[in-house]
N, C-alpha and C positions, 0 to 999 in steps of 0.2 A: 336726280332730275336736273337736266340742263336747262335752267331758267333763261340763260342768255339766248340759247337757241330758239326757245319758244318765243321770247320777246322779239327777236329779230324777224322771225317768220311773220309773227302777228303784225308788227309795225309795218313790215313791207306790204302785206296785203291790205291793210287799212289805208296806207298811203295811196295805193292803186285806186282805192274807192274814191278817195277825195279828188284824185286827178280826173276821174270820170264821174263826177257827181251827177251830172245831167242824166246820164244813162243808168247810173246805179240807184239813184234816189228819186230824182225828180220825175223821170218817166213812169216809174210804177205808181207813184202817188197820183200823178195826173190821170192815168188810165183807170185807177180805182176810184177816183173822184167822179169820173164820167159814169161808172156803174151806179154810184150813189145818186147822181143827178137823175139818171133814167129809171132805175129800179126803185130807189129809195124815195125821192122827192116826187117824181112824175107818176110812176105806175103805183108805187106804194100808197099814195094818198087815195087812190081809187079802189084799194083792196081791203078786205077786212083783216082781222086779226088772226094769227096762227098760234095755237096753244096760249091764247090770252096775251100775246105780244104783238105790237104794231108791226106790220110787214117790213117797214124801213129798218127798224131796229133788229128785227129777226134776221135779216140777211147780213148784217154786220159781221158776225163771226165767220160766215162762209166766204165773204169777200176778202176779209183780212186773211183767212186761211189760203185762199187762192193765190194771192200775192206772196205770202210767206213762203209757201211750198216752192213756188217757181223760183223766187229769187234765192232762197237757201241752196237749192240745187244748182242753180246757175253760177252763183258765187263760188261755191266750193269746188265744183267741176272745173271751172275755168282756171281757178287758182292752182290746182295740182297738175292740170293738163299743159299749161304753158311751160313749166320746167321740162316736162317730157318732150314737148314740141321743140324746144330750144336746145335740149341736150344738157341743160344745167342740173337735171335730176341726178346725174352722176356725182355732182359735187355734194349734194344732199346725202346720197347713199354712202359716200366715202367719209363723210364728216362724223364726228362722234355725237350723233343725233339718233336716238332711238325712234322706232316707228310711232310710238305713243307720243313722243314730244313733237314730232312732225304733224301728227293728227291734231294735237292740242292747238298748235300754231295755226294751221290752215282752217280747221273746222271752227276754232274759237273766233277767228276773224270773220268767216262767213256768217256765223250765227250773230255776231255783233252787228254786221251790216243789216241782217234781217230784222233783228230787234229794233234797231234804229228806224227801219222802214215801217215796222208795225206800229211803233209809237206815233209816227207821223200820220199814218192812216187813221189811227184812232182819233187823233186831233182833227183831222180833216173831215171825218165822219160826223163829228159834233156840229160842223157847220151846216150840214144838210139834214141830219136826222138826230133828234133827241133820244138819248139812250141812258140807261143805268147799268152798272156792273154789280150783280148780285153777290159774287164771290170774288173780290179783287185779287186776293192772294192766290186762289186757284187760277185765276186768269193769267196772272204773271208767271206762275209756275208752269202752266200748260203752254204758255207762249214760249217760254225758254226751252222746255222740253221738245216742243215741235221744231223749233229753230235749230237746236243742236242735232236732232235726230235726222232732219232732212238735209242739213249741211253735210252730215256724215254720209248720207245716201248720195248726195252730189259728189263728194270726195270718191266714192266707189265708182261712180259714172266716169269721173275724170280719169281714174286709174284704168278703167276698162276701154275708154274711147281710143281709137287709132287715128281719128281725124276730127275736124271741126264739126262735120255734119252729125257724127255720132253723139257729140255733146247735146244736140238739140232733139235727138230722136225720142228719148224717153220723156223729157219734160213736155214736149209738145204733143206727142202722139199717145202717152200713157197717163202721165200725172194730171195734165190739164183736163182731159176728158173724165178721168175718174173724180176730179174735184167737182166738175159740173154735175156729175151723176151721183155725187155723194151727199146731196141734200144741202148744197150751198144756197139755193134759192127756194127751198121747199122742205117741208117735213116728210120723211119716208113713210109716216103714218097716212099720208094722203094717197099712197100707191095701193094698187090691188094687193091682196095678201101674198100672191105668188111673187110679185116683183118686190115686195118688202123683204122676202127671204133672199132673193137673188142680190138685192142691193146690200145685204149684210155681208156679202163676200167682197165687197169693196172696202179696202183698208181705210180710205180717206173718210168714210162715213163715221169712224170711230173718233178721228181727229176733230172733225167738224162738230159731231155731237157733244164731245167733252168740252170743247171750247164754248159752244153755245150754252151748255149747262153753267159754265162759270159766269156768263153774261145774264142770262134770264132764269136760271134755275130750272129750265125744262130741257129735256134731251130725248133723242130716239133710242139711245143706248146708255146704259148705266155708266156713271163716271168712273167706277172702278174698272169696268171692262175696257173702257176707252183708254184709261191710263196704262193698264196692263198690256194692251195691244201696242201701244206706242213704245213702251219700254222694251217689249219683245223684239220689235223691229230695230230699235237702237242696238240691242245686244247682237242681232243677226249681222247688222252692218259693221259693227265693231270687230266681230269675229272674222268677217270677210277681209277687212283691211289688214288685220294681223296676219292672215294667211298670205296675202299678197306680198307684204313686206318680207315675210319669212321666206317665201319661195322665189320671189323676184319675178313673178308672173306680170307680163306687161311693163316691167320696169327695166330689166337687164338686157332686153333684146330689141 
């Protein structure tokens, strides 16, 4: 394992984050704070409880997941796309760095940024909404698993994208709508039976449900199923990245 290569990639990506800290950290925290003000403090105070949980506290996992998914994908996709766009990807391919070491460096940095953002959002949420974490170890574990999984998914998008527009297509037109429709602001038990079954086809439901269970001990989907679905998606993305580096698809042409 080439630890020097991993460290170099990781430090470079983290340095880029601190150079653009307003865009990388401050902007997502500010936008999420507006959600807490509107839905948590204003609207939440006029709504009843959902599954025995105050509405303001109920939406915290969903809002956190909304920011975590989008930022993980954005950080990782931009990190690997820029070397492709600038042509420096050939230096990486010709260096004594394996595909796994490159993935650890880029995805590790993107996941670290997302975890920093998640911690700041949790602190910010405390200002607007009182909440308790029923299973803190599960919460941290699920937070790390989600950050790594979707940073890897963002890495896949960065490998696939041919231009800057494609970097935004899947996050804006697929991931964000699926997050809003995945129970971020409501329990899927509130839906009619038919739409409950349709919603279970949405993979983001399992992420939000598992994360909500770690906070409040209630979930729409069993925690084991949610964890298994996330691990399966992680394995799928890892297999795709291995194939890309082995075949050179979108890298050598």
